[in-house]
N, C-alpha and C positions, 0 to 999 in steps of 0.2 A: 915121523916117517919125513923124508922131504919132501915138498911139495914140488908141483909137475907145471911150470912155467911157460905158460902159450903167448909168445908176442906174436900180434895180426896186425894186419892193413885191415882198417875198418871198413866195409862192406866187400870185403873180398871172400868170393864164390871157395879159392881153394882154402885157406884160411878157415872158413864156417865148416869146411866139410871136416878138416883136420880136428877141430875142434869137439864136433860130434861124435866124429869116430873114437877120440880120446877119453871124451867122460863114458861113453858108453863103453870102453873096453876095462875101464878103470873103476867104473863104479864107486866115486869117490864118496868121502864125508860130506865134503863142501866145494861148492864151487863158488869162486870167486872171480866177479866181475869189473873190469873197468866201468861205472856210472854213479849217479849221485846217490851217494850213501843215506839221502835224508829221503829219498825214495825206497827204501828196503821195508817198510811197514805196508806199502803199496805194489809191490811186485805182482801179488793178484790180479792186480789192474791190469797188467801184461799181458796177461795168459787168459785173458776173457775169450778170446775168439776173435782178433778183431783182422780185417783186411789191411794187408799190408801195401805202402808203406807207410808206419805212423813215425810219430815223435813225441817227446817227453820235453814240454816247452816249462823253460822255466822263469820265472820272473822277478826282479829285485827292484825296489823303489824306497830311499829316503829323501833327506832333503838335498844331498849334495848328488845322486846319481841315479839314473834310471838303467835297469840293462836286462836285455830279455837273451834267453840262448835255447838252442835247440840239441834234442840227441837225438838223432833220427835210426830206424831201422828200418830194414827191408828183409827181404826173407834168406838173404846171403849174408847180412851183418854176421861174423862170427859172435858179437854179445848177444845177438836175438836167439841164435842156434845155443850158445850156452845158457841159456834160461829154460829152453825147451827140452834139453839133453837132459838136464840136471834135472828136474821134474820127474823124466823119465826113468832115470836112474834114482830117483831118491834120494837126491844130496839135496842137501842144505844149500840153497842159494843165496848168496849177499853181494851187494854194490858196496864198493870199495874208495872210491873216490870222495873229492869233496864234493859238498854241492856250488851246481853253477851259479851260483851269487857268488860264492866266497873270490875273495881278492887274488886268491892264487891263480883263479881263472878269469880275474879282470880283462874286458878287450876281446875276449873272444866269444862270439855269437854261434860257434857250434862246438861243442865238447869233442866229437870227433872228426874235426878237421887233422887232418896230416900236414904238419907242420914243417915239408921238406927245405925249407930254407933253412932249419938249424943244422944240416949237414948237406949242404949244397955240395960242397966242395968234393966229398965221398961220392955224391948221388953223378955228378959231371963224370967222374974219375972211370966208375962202373960203366954208364952209358957209351963213353970214347971206348972202354975196352969190351963191349959187347956190340959197338955200330949201332943204336938205337937212339932215337931221337931226347930221348924224356925219360922221365921215371915211371910213365903210365906203362909206355912201351918194355921198360925194363921189367916192369913188375910181370907183366903179361908173360915177356920170353923167357923168365928164370921160374915163377910159380904158377902162372893159371894154363898154360896149355903144358907144361911138362908133367910127365905122368907123378901119382902123387906119391911113389915109393920114394923114403928121403926126405921127404917134403919138410918135416920140423928140423931135421940138421941142416937144412938149407936153408930155411928161416932164421932158426938160430945165428948161423955163421953173417947171414947179411946184417940182421940189426945190430950185432955184435961190431960187425965192421962200422956200421952207420953210427953207433953211440960214441966206439971209442975215436972218433974224429972232433966230438963238438961237447960242450960243456953245457949242462942243463942251467936254463935260468933259474932264477929264486921263485916263481911261482912251479914251476915242476917240480925243485927241488921239493916243497911242500907236501904236494901232491904225493912225492913218492915214498915220503917218509911217512906219510898217514896212513898209504894203503900197504905199505911194510907193517904197521903193527896189525890191520886187520890179518895179514898174511901169519905172523907170528901166531896171534891168538887161534885160528883157524887150525894151526897146528898142534897144537897145544892140545885142544877140543878133540881133535880128530884121534889121537891115541895114534894107534898104529895104520889107521886106515889113510887113504890117501886125500889129497887136496888139490885141486887143479885151479890155477890162475890163470884169466885171461884177461890180458890187456894189451895195448898198443905196444907195437914192438919197441918201439925207443926206450920204453920203460922198462923194457924185461931187464936187461943186465942190470940195473940198480938194485930192482926189486931181488933179484937175487942174492947181491950182496949186503944188502941192507935188513932181509929176510933171515940172515945166517946168525947176526949177529944175538948173544946169548940174554934171553928175557925170559925168566923162569916164571913169574909173575903177569904174563902177558894176559889183556883179558881185552876184548870188543871194544874197541874205540866208541865213544859218543860222536855222533853226527854233528857238527857245530848247527847252532842256534842261528836265528835273525839277529845282528845287533839291536839294540835297545833304539826305537822309534822307525825301525824298517819294516817293510814290510812283502810279502813275497810269497813265492808256491809255485807248484810244478802240477801241470796237467798233460794229460794224454790227448794229443792234437794228429788229427788228419794230416797228411804228406801226401807228397808226390813226387813220382819222377825228375819230373820237370825241376821241381826246389833239389833236387838230389844230386842234378848233373852238376859236374865243374863246368862243363860249356855255360852253365846258366849264373854260374857265381858260387856254387856251394864248394870251397876248398876239402870234399872229400878225400880227394885222391884217386876216385875210380869215377871218369868220367863213365858216358853211355850207358845208363844203370839197365835200361833193357837190354843191352847185348849180355850185360852182366847176370841178368834173368834169365835169360834162355840159356848161359852157359850153365849155370846152376841147376835148371830143370832138366837138360836134354844134352848136354855135354859141348864139347867144342865144334865139333863136324855139325851137329844140326843145327845149334847155335849162327853157324856161316851161315849155310845153305837158307835158314828162313830170314835173317834177317837181310842177304841179298835180296829176297823176293819181297820183303817189306819196305825196302829203298824203292827198287821199281813201282808198287803200287803207288807208294806215296807222291812218285812224281808223275805219275799218270793220272791220278787224282787231281795235281795241282797241274796239268795240261802241258807237265815237261815231255821233250821226248826221250821214249823210254822203251826201246824195241825187244823183241825177245833173243835177238841176236846180242842187243848189250848185255842181256840177262846171262847168256851164255859167255860172252865176253869174261863180263866181271867176275863169275866163279872160276873160269879158269885162270883169268890174272890173279886172284887170292890165292888160288890154290900154286898157281908157281912162282908166287913171292913168297908164300909158304916153304917152299924146300928152299927155295935159293938162302932162305933167313935159318933154317936149321930147324923149323918147326913141323911137328906131326902132325898138327892141325892148323887150318888159318887161324891168326890170332885176329885181333882187334883190328888191328892197322894192317895189317893183311886185307882185310877186308875192306875196309875205308880206301887203301891206296888200289887196290882192284876196281872199286865201283867208278872212283876218279878219273883213271885210266880209260873207262870203258865209256863211263859219262858225260866227261870234261872235255870240250873239245875247245875251248876258248884259252888266252892267255889268262894267268889269273893274276888280278892285281893284290892280293894276299897270299900269305903264306897256308898252305894247308891248315886246319885249326888242332887236327890232332897231331902237326909236328912240334906243337908250341903247348903252352898250357894257359888257360884263365878264361873269359868268355870270347864268343864270338867276336871278331874284327868288325867295324863296320866295311863295306865294300867284301865281305863275303862273298864267293860264287854262290848266286839261287841254289843252282843243282847241289852244293857243297851244305848250304844251309841246311837242304831238307834230307841230304843223310844224316846229319849230325842230329837233326831230329826226329827221323826214324829209327835211331840206335837210340836216343833218350828214351823215347815211348812216351805213351799216356795215362801209365797208371797212375788213380788216385786213390787213397786209402780208404778206410771207413770205419768208423769207430764202432765197437759191440754196443748196441743198448744199453747195456746197463755200466756203461763206463762215466765214474761220477766225471760232473763238469764245474767248471767255476761259477760264483752266484750271478755273473755279470749275464752270462748264456740263459738260466733262467729270468734274468729280469726283463732282458728284452723278449724272451718268446712270448711272455706274459702280457709285452706293453702290444707287440704285434697284434696279438690277439683280439687285445680291449679296442685297440686304435682301427681294427677293419681289415688289416694290411696283411692278410697272411695267402690271399687271394693276389697273384700278380696281375698287373693291369696298371692304365693308370691313374694318378690320383691327383684331384684336385682339392687344393687346400685354400680357404677364406682366411684371411689374416686381421680380420675384423672382429671376427668371433672368437670366442675364448677358445669352443674346443676346436677351430680351426688353428687358434697359433699356439695350441697345447701338441698339436697336433703335427705342425711343422717344426716346432724345437725336437720334439722327437726322431725327425726325421735329418734334422740337421745332425742330430747328436749322433746319427749313426754315419751321417757320411763321413763328420769330422774325425769319426772312427775308422774310416775306410772298410766298413763293411758292406764289402760288394752286393748290389741288387739294389739298391735306392740309388737314383741317379736326376737330379733337380733338371727341370728342362725349361723352367722360368720363372721367374722371382724376381722380389729386389735386388739390386747389385750395389746399393748405399744406402742408409737409413734415412734418406731425404727423397727417395723413387718414389714417382706416383705409382706404384704397383702394390695392390693390394690385395693381390692371389697370388698362388704358386701353383705347379704343374708337375707333378713327379712321375717317373714309371718305376714300379716296383715289380722286379721277378724273383723268383725262388733260385738263386744262385749257387751253385756247387760248391764254392769254396766259404760259404757263409757263415758255417759253423767252425773252421779252424780260425777264422778272422776274429769271429767273436770269443774263441776260446784265449786268443794269443791277446785281443783288447782285455779281456779281463785281468791283465796286468795292471793296469789303469786306475781299476774300481771296483766296486760289486755290483752297482747301480751306472745305467744307460749315464745319467746327468752328473753323477760323480767321475767317473770315466771321462766323458767328453771336456769337463775342466779339468781335470789331469792333462788330458793330451794337450791340449789349447796353451795351458799352462808349459809345457815342456818346450813346446813351436815358440813361446814369449822366450823361456829363460835360454835356449839356443840358437834365437836372431841375430845376437850380437848386433852388430851396427846393420843390420838388414832391416833397414826399417819398411820395405815393401812386405817384407815377412811378418813383419810387426803390424802393418796395417790388414790387410788379412785374417790373422790370427785375433785381433779385437772384435773385427766384422763378423766373423765366425760366432766369439762369444755372446755377441747379441744375439745373433738367429738361435742359438744355441739356447739361449735364456739363462746363462749364466755371467751377467752383467756385473754382480758383486764381485768384484776383482780381490783375491786375497792381498796382504798387505807383501809378501814376496813376489807375486807376479807385476804388482805394481813399481815395485823396485826393481824386477829386471826390466820393465818398460822403462823407467828413467836411464838404467845406466845403457840401455840400447840406444836412446835419443841423445845420449852423451856423448856415444860413438859415435853416430852419424854423419857422413861425410857429401852424401849427394843431397844437394839443397833440394831437386825436384822430388826424391824420392821421399825427404821428410817433410814435404808440403803436404804431397798426397797422405802422409800419414795424417796431417796435423788435419787436413780436410775431413778426411774420416770421422777421427774423433768430436772434431767439433762438430760434423753431422749428427752423432750418436749423441751427442752431451746437448743440444741445442732445439733437433726435431723428432727423436726417435721415442716418441712416448706409444707408439707402437710395438716396438722390441724392449722398453722398458731399460732406458740408461739416460733417459734424459735429464737432466741436471743433475747427475749425478757428481756426487763429492769428489769420489775418488777418480773421475777423470777430470776433473776441475783441474786435478793438481799437475796431472801428467799434462794438461793443454798448456800448460803455462812453462814447463818443461821444453815442451816441442817448439812455442810459439819462440823461447829464447834462444833457443839454438837454431832456430829458421833466420833471425835476427845477425846469429854471431854470422853463419854461414853467408849470407846473403852479404852482409860489410865485407866480409874477406874477398869475396869475388874478384878476378881480377881479368883480364885479357878482352881481345875481341869476342872469341867465342862465338863466331857467326856460323848458320844461321839464328836468328830467335827461338829459344827451349822452348815450348809450351810446359813442361812438368817445371820451369825455372818461373816462368811468368805465373804457374799453378800455385807456386808457393808463396808469391807475394801475394794472390789472391785471397789465401787461406788467410794469411796473417790480416788483410784486410777485414775479413769475415768477424774474425777473432775479435779484433780489436774496436768494433761496433759496440755501440752502448746497447747495454742487458745484455752480454758476454760474458765469457769467465773472467776471470780474476787477474786479467794480466795488464800490463801496465801501458796504455795505449800511447800516453805522450812519450815516452820512451821511445816504442814502436814508430810515431812519426818522428820524432828525432832522428833517430836511427838511418829512417828509409832519406830523410830530406839529405843526410850525410851522401849514401848509395848515390844518388840522384844528381850527386853536384859532383862525383867523383868521376875525373874523365877516362881514368884505367880499369873503369867499370865496364864489363860486358854491357852495351847498347839495348838490349830488350831489357836487362835489369833494370837498368836506367831507367828506363821509359817505365816501366812496373813499377818504380820506387815513386816517381813522382807521380804515378797516377794513383797509387796509396794515397799521398798527401791529399792530393785533390778530393779521393772519392773519402779522405774523412774528414773534409772542410776546411784545409789549412794548408790551402795550394799556393804555389808560386804563380807569379804572372803567367798563364799557360801561354797566350800569343808570344811573350818573352821566350818562354820555353819552349816552342813548339819551332821559333825559327833558329833556335841555337840548339835543335837537335843533331844538326851533324850533316856530310855531304850526302849525296846520293847509296853511299855505300851501307852508312849506317842508319837512313833518314826512317826505310822500312822497318829496321830490328826495334829500333827505339819506340815508333808509331805502335808496333804489334805489343811492347811491354804497357804503353799508355791502353790501349784500346782493350786490352785484355783486363785492365782493373778497373778501369774509369770510362767504359764507353758511355754511358749514360751522361756521365757529364760534360763527354765531347761532342755530342748529340746536340744539348741544350745549354752549352755556354755559348757568350755572342761572339761573332767575329772566328769562330777557331775553323770552322767548316771552309770560309770564306777565306782562311792562310789558307789551309791545306789545298785549297782547290790553286789558289795561286802560286803555292811552293810547287806542286807538280807539273800546272802547267808552264812554267819556267824553265821545266827542267828540257835539256837539249838532247837531242836523238840518243845521243851514245850514254848519257845519265839518267837515261828514263829507262833505256835499256836496263843499265846494271842496276838501277832501283827497282824494276816492277817485279820479278820474283818475293822479293819482301814484302811490297806493297801487297801482293795478292795475299801474303799470309796476314798481314795484317789486319785487311778489311775483313779476311774471314772472321775474325771473332764476333761484324756485328751478323745478327740473324737477319732472312731475308727483309722482313718489313722493314727492317733498320735500314740496309742496304738501297731498300726501294726509299727511303726519304732521303737518304745523300742522295743519289741519282737525281730526284727530284729538284733536290737545292742547286745541284748543279747547274740542269736545265734554267730553273728560275734565272741564276747569275747571267746565264747567257741571253735570255731574252725569250726562251723557247717557251711553250705552253705544253701543256698536257702531262700525263703520269711518267714518273720518271722507273716504271716498270718497265716500258718498251725496253730501256738501257738494258736490263738486266736480262732479256731475252736472248737468249740463242739463235741467230738466225739459222730459218729453215735452210737447208740445202739440196742440192739436186740430189734425188733417191738414185738415181745411177752411179753418180759419184761415188755419194756414200757407201752404194756395193761392191763397186771396185775396189774402194779403201778396206772394206770389209774382207775382200777375198783376197786383197795382198798382205793383209796382218795374218792372216791364217796360213798362207805360205811361206809365208817369214818364221812365224811361229813352228812352224812341219820343220823347215830347214835345221833353226836351231834345234828341234827335237832330236835330229837323225845325228846330229855333229854332238849332242850331247851338252851343250851350252844353252838350254834351256834350264831354267830354277824356279 
């Protein structure tokens, strides 16, 4: 007996009703549903009695690729209705699509995303013909608001038209050939009983053609197995309407899930009435103007638009347009979001934002207590109980005790995996911070379980999962050395200082691709701090880090020698990179070539085309390592007022102690600055202020005292550093003036 093919749009109430009615009427032997075939032996988990929305989360990992995808279900999803209608009709239900990890679905984060871009030309023509803005409004106009009579034929004509306009890609062809094998096998085993096939409408024409091919020996296809060396799995996770909403980035093709939920439950008229009231209630809660007259006007406007547009009842866009007409009085900087597709744009009117949020809804799914969970969930649950973190509150952790360090590492592992409910408020920011305790805030977050289930793709235990996540960040960083620095420090905080050969190779590749001297210097500083000082976190003296430090050191030298241009003003990050070189090359450090570093920096210091701050820093490095040029001659040759302060910033940043204690250097600096004319002094002043800021207050006091002594004055230099006390009334008037200026700027939208 020929199969009955129902092409659907995912998350469509109209399609869901058609599926349910068809299965109830035909009472087929088999119901075949587009879904991951590797879940066939676990369909019972989907029927446990969950609170929707939920999703099947599938993960995949091998040495080259890590992927995760979701197949979400809500009450009006045709696939969900098919599962339950099949059970009620006594039919055997099977998922017939390739697993989510299969290469045919590579790059797709959501199995049930409707990729309308494949038939954009046909959609555009239909939208023009029916005078609607986009495919969402077109779908509502043709199917959701129209009477159910003739729906199956209209759907078939619609999807036949779209498929006739486009060629399926290799991935879709592979999926369709696989699904057709299931259809042929079901027809063979069903005999004279019906078979119902529920798939995305795009696949329906191809499946009808492929299923008609002769295959006398058709048998149930095997579900593909994971390749050797790969790990993966599928688990149910709670989902939410917000994640399901196209306005929040999910390309399901059905935005505003709360609207469609109400449409599913009570029909278009009551859905329209309820959502207008929900929008007004939400706006009032946000202290936005929304009167009873506005509510009446919005309903009347929606009803009028529905009549003009030929709708028997107000559709989603009728409701939204009616609300916008009644509630938005200002000119709009951005088009109304339901007139386009995708995420809300920056600058969307706040009333419109609240309207979209009301139609999105706040529903969050909940799994049945008997639902199987990945090992990571059980491991984390046990660890939280064991460490006494099951109760919400503030947690103080002492890093100098074994118990405190263990608890800290567990909390950081949860943080790295983005498990909500664990926030660090205080703690060390680098491996050499004099901070020996941490403070955390722990809350029982409602999204903890789904986050843990999805993090289970990284590993079965908390330590394994955190290490895999950090390794993935390092591999994906490319030349973004700031990302590398953060990932490495997280590795230390998580207690994963033993880095795999693959991670070390990724680190070296990232360092080799780095182009920003300042960022790479920061990474070198983090690496050196972890290698030299971090006995607390367990990375001190690591041979693995030593090799990476050498690579970063050599790359910093290469970038520094190639830097050209005036590059004013002085760049603290660039100066910091030379500080990291200095610290790396000092005795007792990693296995770098200190002589080569000194020789390279000597060339940079002498390069007239190099930025002044870099020339000064390079000179300071040689001075700090005990191989200086004549400092007095170098200061005299620093340049005119434009370059002087930036050159000194480099010197002070790298060798300020040498500056303070060298004979004659402070005298010469005083002589040079005092000898500047009024115009040159004003030119040099900003850079000089930046340069002398490298000295801490006590050392600035020493310099000030030296200046006083040279001029024959007695007393402490501290008096020169104090800001003179001002007239309190003058200061008060100045503060009031600044407040009035800020207020005027804010009124004109000029205050950022």
